[in-house]
ZAVEXNU-358115 format. One record per residue: residue in three letters; z, y, x negated of N, C-alpha, C in turn. Coordinates in steps of 0.05 Angstrom, whole numbers, plus 32768, in hexadecimal, padded with zeros to 4 digits. Layout:
N
ALAZYXZYXZYX;...
//
This chain:
442
UNK867D7EBD82BD86867EA782C3869F7EA382E1;UNK86987E8D82EF86AD7E87830C86A97E728310;UNK86C47E60831886C37E4C831F86C67E548348;UNK86BD7E33834F86BC7E35836E86C37E1D8376;UNK86D27E1D838886E27E00839786D37E0083AC;UNK86CC7DE683B286C47DDD83CD86BE7DC583D7;UNK86BE7DBA83E886C57DA183F086A47D9783F9;UNK869E7D8783FA86877D7B840086807D5A83F7;UNK86947D4A83FB86907D3383F7869B7D3383D6;UNK86A37D4783D286AA7D4483B286C87D5883B0;UNK86D37D59839F86ED7D63839486E87D898390;UNK86F07D8F838686F17DAB837586D97DA8835D;UNK86C67DBB836486AF7DB8834486AA7DD68343;UNK86A17DCC832986917DE8831B86797DEF8324;UNK86727E078333865A7E0A833F86457E14832B;UNK862D7E058331861B7E10832586037E18832F;UNK86017E33832985E77E44833F85CD7E3E8335;UNK85CD7E3A831885B37E38831085AA7E138302;UNK85C17E0682FC85BE7DED82F085B47DF882D4;UNK85A17DE382CB858B7DEA82B585717DF182BD;UNK856A7E0282AB85527E0E82B485327DF782AA;UNK852C7DEC82BF85167DD482B584F47DE882A9;UNK85007E0282B084DA7E1382AA84E37E238293;UNK84F47E22828484FA7E3C827585087E2D8255;UNK84FD7E2E823F85167E2E822C85177E4B8216;UNK850E7E58822285177E75821185287E898218;UNK85397E788233854C7E91824285657E958229;UNK85677EAF822485847EB88219859D7EB78225;UNK859E7EBC824085BB7EB6824A85B47E988261;UNK85CC7E98826485CD7E81827085DA7E86828E;UNK85C67E8082A585CB7E8982BF85DC7E7882CE;UNK85E97E5C82BA85F87E4982C8860D7E5982CE;UNK861E7E4A82E486357E5782F0863D7E7482F5;UNK86287E8582FD862C7E9D8303863F7E9E831D;UNK86477EB3831C865D7EB78339864A7EBB8354;UNK86597EA7836C864B7EA98382863A7EC9838B;UNK865D7ED3838686577EF48395863F7F048383;UNK86327EFE836886247F0F8361860E7F0B836E;UNK86067EF6838185EA7EF3838C85EB7EF283AA;UNK86057EF783B186057EF983CD86087F1883DB;UNK86047F2883CC86027F4483CF85E97F5283CA;UNK85D17F5483D885BA7F5F83C985AD7F5583B0;UNK85AF7F3883AD85A57F2C839B85837F2E8393;UNK85837F37837685677F3E836885557F1F8371;UNK853C7F27836D852D7F10837385327EFD8351;UNK85377F0F833B85407EFC832685567EEA8331;UNK85667EF0833B85797EDF834785787ECA835D;UNK85667ECE836A85587EC5837B854A7EAD836E;UNK85397EB28360852D7EA4834D853B7E908341;UNK85527E92832D855F7E848321856E7E708335;UNK85757E7F834B857F7E61836485697E558365;UNK85537E5A836D853F7E488378853C7E36835D;UNK85417E3B834985367E2C8330854D7E108331;UNK85657E1B833685817E08833685797DFF8350;UNK857B7E068364856B7DEE8378855D7DD98372;UNK85477DDC836485377DC8836085447DBB8343;UNK85587DC18335855E7DB78321856E7DA48326;UNK85867DA9833C85A07D9F834885937D898359;UNK857D7D8D836385737D768375856B7D578363;UNK85707D5A8352856A7D45833885877D318332;UNK859B7D45833385B07D42832485B87D20831E;UNK85C27D1E833F85CF7D00834985B77CE8834C;UNK85A07CE98350858E7CDF835085937CBC8341;UNK85937CC3832485977CA7831F85B07C958329;UNK85C57CA4832785DD7C93833185D27C89834F;UNK85C77C98836185C17C8E837D85B07C7F8377;UNK85987C7C8367858B7C65836B858F7C4D8362;UNK859F7C51835085AE7C37833E85C37C298355;UNK85D27C3A836385EC7C34837585DC7C25838D;UNK85CA7C36839A85BB7C2883B285B07C1383A5;UNK85A07C0E838F858D7BFD838685A67BE1838A;UNK85BC7BDE837A85CD7BCE836D85DB7BC18393;UNK85E17BD1839E85E27BC783BD85D57BBD83CA;UNK85BB7BC283C885A77BBB83D2859B7BA483C8;UNK85A67B9883B585A17B7F83A0857E7B81839C;UNK857F7B9B838D855C7B968387855F7B9B836B;UNK85727BAD835F85787BB2834285997BAB8335;UNK859A7BA6832085B77BB0831685B87BC082FC;UNK85CE7BCC82F785D17BDA82E585E27BC982D4;UNK85D77BC382BD85E57BAC82A785EF7BC78292;UNK86017BD3829B86137BE98290862A7BDA827B;UNK86267BE2825C86387BD6824A86547BE2824B;UNK865A7BF38259866B7BFF825B86807BFF8273;UNK86717BF7828D867B7BFC82A086777BE882B0;UNK868B7BD282B1868A7BB982C5867F7BBB82E3;UNK868E7BD582EB86917BD8830886757BDC8317;UNK865C7BDD830D86497BDF8314863D7BC6831A;UNK86477BAF830E86407B8F831286537B89832B;UNK866F7B92832F86817B85833E86887B968353;UNK868F7BA3834B86A17BB6836286807BBE837C;UNK866D7BCA837086557BD18382864C7BB4838D;UNK864E7B9D838B86437B868390865B7B7583A0;UNK866A7B8883A786827B7983B886927B6883A9;UNK86947B61839086A47B4F838586BF7B5C837C;UNK86C47B72838386DA7B81838186E07B9E8396;UNK86F17BA2839886FA7BB583B086EB7BCE83A5;UNK86D57BDA83B286C77BF783B286DC7C0783AF;UNK86DA7C1F839886F07C31839586E27C4F839E;UNK86F17C5E83A786EB7C7483B386ED7C8B839C;UNK86EE7C83838986F57C9B837386E67C968361;UNK86D27C7D835E86C17C71834686AB7C83833F;UNK869B7C80832D868B7C95831F866B7C8B8337;UNK86717C768340865F7C70835386607C83836A;UNK866B7C8B837086737C9E8389865C7CBD8381;UNK86537CC1836986417CD5836986277CCB837B;UNK86267CB78384860C7CB38391860D7CC283AD;UNK86277CCC83B8862B7CE183CB86357CF483BD;UNK86497CF883B686547D1483A1863F7D208394;UNK86307D1B838A86207D23837686077D3E8386;UNK86087D33839B85F97D3E83B185FF7D5883C3;UNK86167D6783BD86287D6F83C686197D9383B5;UNK861C7D9383A186147DA5839185EF7DB08399;UNK85DF7D9883A085C47DAA83AA85CD7DB283C7;UNK85E07DA683D685E17DB883F385ED7DD183ED;UNK86077DCD83DC86117DEF83D385FE7E0383D0;UNK85F17DFD83BB85DB7E0C83B285C57E1783C6;UNK85BB7E0783D885AB7E1083EE85BB7E2383FD;UNK85D37E19840185E77E2F841485EB7E4C8409;UNK85E57E4B83EC85EA7E6783DB85CF7E7883E3;UNK85B67E6683D985A27E7183DD85A07E8283F8;UNK85A67E6B840A859D7E7E842F85B17E908430;UNK85CE7E92842785DF7EA7842885D37EBC841E;UNK85C77EB583FE85C07ED083F385A47EDE83F4;UNK85907ECC840B857B7ED28411857D7EEB842B;UNK859A7EE5843385997EF4845485AE7F0C844A;UNK85B27F0D842D85C07F24842A85B67F3C8415;UNK85947F348410858A7F4383FC85747F53840D;UNK85677F66840085557F72840C85407F7D83F3;UNK85417F6B83E085347F6F83C8851C7F5B83CC;UNK85127F4F83D985057F3983DE84F27F3883FF;UNK84DE7F3A840484CF7F39841F84D87F24842D;UNK84D27F2F844C84DB7F0F846284D17EF88454;UNK84B37EFF844C84A07EE8844F84AA7EDC8430;UNK84B27EF2841F84C07ED7840984D57ECB840F;UNK84EC7ED5841C85017ECB842685027EB48435;UNK84EB7EB1844584E37E95845084E27E87843D;UNK84D17E8C842584CA7E72841C84E77E68840A;UNK84F77E7B83FF85117E7183EF851C7E628408;UNK85247E6B842385317E52843185237E3F843A;UNK850A7E3F843A84FE7E24844385017E0C8430;UNK84FA7E1C841385047E0483FA85227E0083FE;UNK85357E12840285557E0B840085567DF58417;UNK854C7DFA843085567DE9844485467DCF8441;UNK852A7DC7843185287DAE8428853D7D9E8418;UNK853F7DAC840685487DA183F585687D9883FD;UNK85767DAE840E858D7DA4841D858E7D918428;UNK85797D8E843C85737D77844B85737D5E8439;UNK85657D65842C855B7D47841885767D3E840B;UNK85897D4E840185A57D4983F585B67D378408;UNK85B77D49842585C87D36843585BF7D20843D;UNK85A87D15843A85967CFD844985A07CEA8434;UNK85A17CF6841685AC7CDD840585CC7CDD8407;UNK85D87CEE840B85F67CEA841285F97CD58425;UNK85E87CDA843C85EA7CC3845785E97CB38452;UNK85D57CB1844585C67C89843B85E17C828435;UNK85EE7C8F841C86017C83840F861A7C7B841E;UNK86237C93842B86377C8D8445862F7C81845B;UNK861C7C7E846586177C6B847F86287C79848C;UNK863A7C6884A486457C6784B986587C7F84B1;UNK86607C85849886797C9C849786687CB8849E;UNK86507CBC849D86457CD384A486447CEA848E;UNK863F7D02849686427D1E847E864D7D2F848D;UNK86547D438481865E7D5D848986497D708489;UNK863F7D7884A186277D84849E862C7DA4849F;UNK86457DB3849B86437DCC8492865D7DD0848B;UNK86567DDD846E86687DDB8459865D7DFD8450;UNK86537E098462864F7E29845E866B7E38844C;UNK867D7E34845B86927E3F845786A57E218448;UNK86A57E1F843086B37E09841E86C67DFE8427;UNK86DB7E12842F86FA7E13843586F77E0E844D;UNK86E57E0A846286E57E01847F86D07DE88481;UNK86D07DD9847686AD7DCE848086B17DB9849A;UNK86A57DB384A486A27DA484BE86AB7D8984B7;UNK86B87D7984CE86BE7D5E84CB86A57D5184C4;UNK86A87D3384BD86907D2784B686827D2084CE;UNK86697D2384D5865E7D1C84F286597D0084F4;UNK864E7CF38508864A7CD4850686307CD184F8;UNK86257CB884F7860A7CB084E685F67CC184FA;UNK85F27CC3851985DF7CC3851F85E07CE38525;UNK85FC7CF0852485F77D11852785EE7D168508;UNK85F07D0C84F285ED7D0E84D285D17D1284D9;UNK85C57CFE84DB85A17CFD84E285947D0F84F0;UNK85A27D1C850B859D7D34851585977D4A8506;UNK85BB7D4B850085C07D6384EB85A77D6E84D6;UNK85A67D5284C485937D5884B085757D5C84BD;UNK85677D4884D0854D7D5784DA854A7D7484E6;UNK85667D8084ED85617D9E84F185617DB384DE;UNK856E7DAA84C685737DB384AF85567DB584A3;UNK85417D9884A285307D9B849D851B7DAA84AF;UNK851C7DA884C185097DB684DA850F7DD284D3;UNK85287DDF84CD852D7DFE84C9851B7E0584B0;UNK851D7DF4849885087DFA848684EE7DF88489;UNK84E77DE4849684CE7DEB84A684C47DFE84AD;UNK84CA7E0684C284C97E2284CF84C57E3984C0;UNK84E67E3984AD84DE7E50849484C37E4F8483;UNK84BE7E3B847D84A77E378465848C7E428473;UNK84847E37849184737E4684A184737E62849F;UNK84907E6D849C84837E92849684847E9B847D;UNK84807E81846A848B7E8C8449846F7E8E843C;UNK84527E988450843F7EA68443842E7E91843A;UNK841D7E928420840C7E81841884127E7783F8;UNK842E7E8883EB84367E8183D784587E8683D5;UNK84647E7983C1847F7E7D83BC84877E9383AF;UNK84937EA583B184A57EB1839784B47EAE8385;UNK84B47E91838384BD7E82836484B27E688361;UNK84B97E6A834184AA7E50833A84B77E398343;UNK84A67E22833A84AC7E08834A84A37DF6832C;UNK84B47DE3832384AD7DD58318848D7DC4830C;UNK84887DBA82F884737DA882F9846C7D978312;UNK84857D88831284827D73832A84777D748345;UNK847E7D8E834884787D91836684557DA18361;UNK84497D9D834A84277DA78353841F7D91836D;UNK84157DA9837684047D9F839484177D9B83A9;UNK84327DA383A384497DAE83B584517DC383AF;UNK84467DDC83A3844F7DF38398844F7E0983A8;UNK84407E0A83C384387E2583D6844E7E1B83F1;UNK84517E2A83FF84647E26841384547E138429;UNK843A7E15842E842D7DFC843C84337DE08433;UNK842D7DE38416842E7DC8840B84457DBB8404;UNK845A7DD2840584717DC683FF847F7DBD841F;UNK84777DCB8432847A7DC5844984807DA08454;UNK845C7D9B844784587D81844884727D698440;UNK84747D78842884907D62841F84A77D648431;UNK84AB7D7A843284C17D88844984BC7D6D845F;UNK84A97D71847184A37D588483849F7D3D847E;UNK849F7D38846184A27D1F846484BB7D12845E;UNK84D27D21845084EE7D1E845484F77D178477;UNK84E97D2D848384F67D2884A384EC7D0C84A9;UNK84CC7D0984A284C47CEC84AB84DA7CDE84A4;UNK84E17CD5848F84FC7CC1848485127CC58495;UNK85147CE0849B85347CE084B085277CD284CF;UNK85137CDA84D5850A7CC784F085037CAA84F2;UNK84FB7CA484D784FC7C8084DD85167C7B84DB;UNK85267C8A84CD85427C8084CE85547C8484E8;UNK85497C9C84F685507C9A851685457C888528;UNK852B7C79852185217C6C852F85147C718543;UNK850B7C8D853C84FE7CA3854F84DE7C9F854C;UNK84D87C8F854E84B57C7E854984A57C9C855B;UNK84A87CA1856E84967CB5857684987CCF856C;UNK84B07CD7856084B87CED854484AA7CEC852D;UNK84AC7CCF852A84A27CCD850C847F7CCB8515;UNK84767CC7852284557CC5852A844D7CDE8526;UNK84587CF6853584597D0F8533845D7D1E8514;UNK846E7D148509846C7D1B84EC845E7D1284D8;UNK844D7CFF84DB844B7CEF84C584347CFF84BC;UNK841D7D0F84D384047D1B84C6840E7D3A84BE;UNK84237D4084C1842C7D5984B3843A7D538495;UNK843E7D3A8490843B7D3C847084287D368461;UNK84297D2F844784107D2C843484057D048430;UNK84117D00844884017CE4845183E47CE78450;UNK83D77CCE843A83B87CCE843483B97CAC8435;UNK83B07CA6844B83A67C8C844683927C838437;UNK837E7C958427836B7C90841683727C9A83F5;UNK838C7CA783F483937CB983E283A17CAB83CC;UNK83AA7CB783B283BC7CA283A483D97C9E83A7;UNK83DF7C8C83A983F97C7E83B684107C9183A2;UNK840D7C96838E84227CA2837984267CC08385;UNK84107CCF838F84117CE98395842F7CF083A5;UNK84347D09839F84517D0F83A684607D1D839C;UNK84757D2E839C847F7D41838C84947D33837D;UNK84997D39836384A97D2C834B84B97D408340;UNK84D67D35833A84EE7D3F832884E17D3A830D;UNK84DE7D5282FD84DA7D4A82E284ED7D5282CB;UNK84F37D4F82BA85047D4882A584F97D4B828F;UNK850F7D57827685067D5B8259851A7D578252;UNK851A7D498230852D7D4D822185397D638212;UNK852D7D76821A852E7D8B820B85417D9D8214;UNK85557DAC820985667DBF821A855A7DD78221;UNK855B7DE5823F85747DE1824A85687DC38263;UNK855F7DBB825D855B7DA8827185687D8D826A;UNK855C7D758279856C7D5B827285567D44826F;UNK85617D2D8263854E7D148261854F7D098282;UNK85347CF8828685337CE78296854B7CD7829D;UNK85637CD482AE85777CC782B185757CAC82BE;UNK85587CA782BB85567C8782CE85497C7182BA;UNK85487C7F829E85437C6B828C85547C588282;UNK854D7C4B827585627C2F826B85697C40824C;UNK85857C3A824985927C428232859C7C32821E;UNK85B47C40820C85C27C24820285D47C1A8210;UNK85DB7C23822085F27C19823185E77C18824E;UNK85D07C1C825C85C47C1F826D85B07C10826E;UNK85AF7BEF827D85947BE6828185917BE4829D;UNK857B7BE882AF857A7BDD82C785637BD182C3;UNK856D7BB882D485627BA182CC85587B9B82F0;UNK85467B8582F2853E7B80831385497B658318;UNK85557B60833685677B448339854A7B32832F;UNK854E7B20832685377B0D831E85237B03832E;UNK85307AFB834985267AEB8361850F7AFF836A;UNK85147B1B836F85007B25837784E97B27836D;UNK84E97B2B834E84C97B27834984C77B0A833D;UNK84D27AFB833C84C67AE5833E84B97ADD8355;UNK84C47AE2836A84B37AE38383849B7AF4838F;UNK84997B00837F84857B16838084657B058380;UNK84567B0C8398843E7B018397842A7B06837B;UNK841E7AF08377840F7AEF836083F47B08835D;UNK83F77B0D834783E47B25834A83EF7B408352;UNK84087B3F835B840D7B5C836384187B758351;UNK84047B7D8346840B7B97832B841F7BA1832F;UNK84337BA08346844B7BAF834D84627BA38338;UNK845C7B88832E84687B7A8317846D7B908304;UNK84537BA082FF84567BAF82E984717BC382EC;UNK84827BC882FC849A7BD5830184AE7BC582F2;UNK84AA7BB682EA84C07BAC82D184B57B9882BA;UNK84C47B9982A884B07B85829184C87B6E828D;UNK84B57B60828084C57B3D827884CF7B458260;UNK84E57B3E826184F97B42824584F37B278236;UNK84F57B2B821D84EB7B11820885087B02820A;UNK851C7B0B820D85367B03820B85427B068224;UNK85497AF6824485557B028252856F7B0D824F;UNK85737B268264858D7B31826185A27B28826E;UNK85BF7B2B826685D07B18827585E67B348278;UNK85F97B30829086107B41828D86257B2C8295;UNK86387B32828786527B21828786717B298288;UNK86667B45829486837B4E829986927B4F82AD;UNK869F7B3B82B686A47B3E82D4869D7B3382EE;UNK867D7B2A82E3866B7B1982EF86587B0982D9;UNK864A7AF482E086367AF182D0861A7AF582DA;UNK86017AFD82D585F27AF882DB85D27B0482C6;UNK85C07AF782C885AE7AEF82B685907AFF82CD;UNK85827B0982BE856A7B0F82C3854F7B1782A5;UNK853F7B0F82AF852A7B128298851D7B3082A3;UNK85177B3D82B385107B5482B7851A7B7082BA;UNK85137B8382A9851F7B9E82AA85077BAE82B6;UNK850F7BD082BC85067BE182C484F27BE282B7;UNK84D87BEE82BA84C17BFB82AD84B47C1082B5;UNK84C87C1D82CA84BD7C3382D684C17C5182C0;UNK84D77C5482BB84DB7C6982AB84EA7C5A8283;UNK84D77C6F827584DA7C60825B84DA7C7A824B;UNK84D57C91825284DD7CA9824784EA7CC1824C;UNK84F57CCE823E85047CE1824384F87CF28260;UNK84DE7CFD825A84D27D09826784BD7D008287;UNK84C37CE6828584B97CD7829E84C27CE082B7;UNK84AA7CEB82CA84B77CF982E184C07CE182F7;UNK84C77CE5830484D97CDF831B84D57CE48336;UNK84C17CCF834B84BA7CD7836584C97CDF8377;UNK84C57CF1838684E27CF9839A84D97CE683B6;UNK84BA7CE583BF84B07CDF83CC84927CD683CB;UNK84877CC683D384667CBC83C9845C7CBD83E1;UNK84427CB983DE84357CB383F1842E7C9183FE;UNK84337C8583E384367C6583F484517C5F8406;UNK84647C6D83FA847A7C6F841B84727C738424;UNK84677C94843384537C9A844584477C82844E;UNK84337C75844984267C63844D84327C538455;UNK84447C44845184577C30845C84617C378475;UNK846D7C4E847484747C59848384677C5F84A1;UNK844A7C65849C84317C6684B484317C4B84BB;UNK84337C3584A7843B7C1D84B884467C0E84C7;UNK84617C1584C1847D7C1484CA84787C2084E5;UNK84717C3C84E9846B7C488503845B7C3A8513;UNK84467C2D850B84327C26851E843D7C05852A;UNK844C7BF5851584537BE1851D84677BE18532;UNK84787BFC8530848F7BFA8544847C7C04855D;UNK84677C198562845B7C18857284487C078583;UNK844C7BF3857984387BD8858284197BDF8575;UNK840F7BF0856283FA7BF3855883F47BE38544;UNK83ED7BC6854283EF7BB5852F83D37BB2851A;UNK83BE7BC3852583A57BC9850E83AE7BE384FB;UNK83BB7BF4850B83C07C0484FA83D87C0084E3;UNK83ED7BF284E884057BED84DB83F37BD884C8;UNK83E07BBD84CD83DB7BB284B883C97BBE84A5;UNK83B77BDB84AF83AB7BE884A283B77BF6848A;UNK83CF7C01848E83DD7C0D847C83E77BFD846D;UNK83F27BE2847383FE7BD2846083EB7BC78450;UNK83D17BC6845483BE7BC1844083AE7BD1842C;UNK83B87BEE843283B27C00841D83C97BFA8408;UNK83DD7BFE840F83F27BEF83F783ED7BD483EC;UNK83E37BC283F883E27BA683EB83CA7BA583DD;UNK83B47BBC83E683997BBB83D783A37BCD83BB;UNK83B57BDE83B883B77BEB83A883CA7BD3838C;UNK83D57BC583A083DF7BB4839083D87B9C8383;UNK83B87BA0838983A27B88837F83B07B708393;UNK83B57B7283A383BA7B5D83B683A77B5583D2;UNK83A47B4083DC83977B3983F283A17B468410;UNK838F7B45842183987B57843983AD7B4A8445;UNK83C17B52845783CF7B47846083C97B2D847D;UNK83D27B19847083C97AFF848483E17AF68493;UNK83F67B06849684147AF984A584097AFB84C1;UNK84217AF584D584217AFF84F684217B1D84EE;UNK841D7B29850F84147B378510842B7B428531;UNK843E7B3C852F84507B3F853E84627B5A853A;UNK84717B658547847C7B7B853A84937B718527;UNK84A17B5D852884B57B53851784AA7B4D8503;UNK84957B3E850684837B3984EE84777B4B84D5;UNK846E7B5884E484677B7784D584777B8784CD;UNK848F7B9184D784A57B9884CA84BA7B8D84B4;UNK84B67B7484AE84BC7B62849884AD7B648485;UNK848D7B68848A84767B6A847A84797B80846B;UNK84837B96847584887BB3846C849B7BB7845E;UNK84B27BAB846A84D17BA8845984C47B9B8440;UNK84AF7B85844284B27B798424849E7B8F8412;UNK848B7B9A841B84787BA8841284887BBF8401;UNK849D7BCB841184AF7BE2840B84C07BDF83EF;UNK84CF7BC583F084DC7BBD83DD84CD7BB983C0;UNK84AC7BB083C184A47BAD83A7849F7BC983A0;UNK84927BD483BB84837BF783B584937C0A83A5;UNK84B17C0783B584C27C2183B384D97C1183A2;UNK84D17C01839084EA7BFA837F84F07C068371;UNK850C7C12836B851E7C22835D85167C408363;UNK85157C3E837985107C59838F85287C60839E;UNK85377C5083A9854D7C5183B4854B7C4E83D2;UNK853D7C3483E085357C3683F9853A7C188407;UNK853B7C0383F5853E7BE883F9855F7BE3840A;UNK85737BEF8408858C7BE9841385887BF7842D;UNK85807C15842E857F7C27844685687C13845B;UNK85567C08844C85477BFD8459854D7BDF846C;UNK855C7BCE845D856A7BBB8468857F7BBF847E;UNK858D7BD5847885A57BDD848D859C7BE884A3;UNK857C7BF984A3857C7C0884B9856F7BEF84D2;UNK856A7BDA84C4855F7BC384D285767BAD84D5;UNK858C7BB684D285A07BA284D3859A7B8684C6;UNK858B7B8684AB85887B7384A085987B6E8482;UNK85A87B7D848585BB7B7C846885C07B5F8461;UNK85C97B4A847485D47B2F846B85B87B1E8465;UNK85A27B2C846785837B1B845D85837B278441;UNK858C7B338434858B7B3C841A85987B238404;UNK858A7B1B83F885917B0983DE85A47B0E83D2;UNK85B47AFC83CD85CD7B0483BE85CF7AF483A2;UNK85C77AFC838E85C37AED837885D57ADD8368;UNK85F47AE4836E86077AD98363861D7AD3837A;UNK861B7ABC837A863B7AAD839186537AC2838C;UNK86537ACD83B0866F7ADA83AF86647AF983AF;UNK864F7B0483A686417B2183AF86407B2283CA;UNK86417B3C83D086467B4983EA86337B6583ED;UNK86247B67840386157B82840486257B8E8418;UNK862A7BAC840886457BBD841486317BCD8430;UNK863A7BD18443862F7BE08457862C7BFE8451;UNK86437C03844386417C25843986517C288420;UNK86577C44841486657C4D840286807C4F8410;UNK86997C49840786AF7C60841586A87C78840E;UNK86BA7C89842286BB7CA5842386C97CB0840A;UNK86BB7CC183F986C87CC783E286E67CD083E1;UNK86F77CCD83D287157CD483D487187CEF83D9;UNK870E7D0083CA870F7D1E83CE870B7D2883ED;UNK86F17D1183F786ED7D1A841A87077D148427;UNK870D7CF6841D872E7CEF842C87407CFC8428;UNK87477D088413875A7D1A8413875A7D2F8418;UNK87427D3F842187397D5D843087487D5D844D;UNK87417D3C8456873B7D39847187647D368478;UNK876C7D2E8463878B7D1F846E87987D42846C;UNK87887D50845F87A07D6B845787927D7E846F;UNK87807D77847F876F7D8A8490876A7D7884A9;UNK877B7D6984B487787D5A84CE876C7D6F84E5;
//
């Protein structure tokens, strides 16, 4: 057992090389917290496979906090937490934001996946126990998750940017600007895609069941390109986005729920889905959003109506009758990116490029799936973008997009405020460990 200290939007932490193993329950040894040095000199295939398992597992760890934090700030949902009022006060601008509070996990929780990816990359470079083709598979997988983790961090940090180089954890780079961060993340994902192209027809390691359909280098690359597509639309690079779209798993006639998913289990050594409601956590919808949903919209099923409306009254009072209905059991999977998002991105690209017919065609794919009539609104670019943002609100509810969508279109001021005095934060503050690091290392 060994500890390692590193700085990437977090203070000193215990490094998990493998986290929990979501594939086996019969392990007799605990591969968690192995020393870094043990895998960075001619690591065995078994060690590399454990690192790969850890990468998939660590990618899930901060997801609940992230979705709940960005959902709260974007006023699509609230966390009626019975033990912590700051979910409703500080994150809604009713009290000063705290850069050392629990909700900073929406940033810091993605440091471990980045660090894990860097360990895999270094370990693969220093071993001869696997072939070059197999090495490319490990590298492509690691860089894909590294890019995704950085993107979550950047979404939370906004104009604060992120540190793009922490390969030497004692000499991390300074935080890049927002634009530079997006460019750097795109480069990480592009590197991963190029590596996946060289990875042959199968991976040397196992993948979780949630990656069925995305468990070969070719199909996993479609996942990689889908995350790169997200980056491109955040950059407002519509030409690049149009080039990336056909490289993803976008399917205009396919299942809108298709896509890679995180899987969970309440049976150790895995852990239960952390997005479900519990005795202390109740994820509720902002009532006006679902009161205003179009009649007959099947997406209303994302919430259920409480027999008695829920009220939060610690530091602020708010009542709603809607509670999340997406995740109800410990084993429910959580999507990373779905075909429905890609269809709406296709609509957004088309609207931005002046192709109103293609934009409305893709909007109507989503509307038809929701049981609604075809879009009958104006077809100016602004009107189409507003229509797409509305569809994204309901289609991607509790998936971490509303706040980011409204921010990238400079529409934070249009977000409905359900309680007088609430504000929409532009970003989280830079975590205290990062502030302290920069003070000590000017």
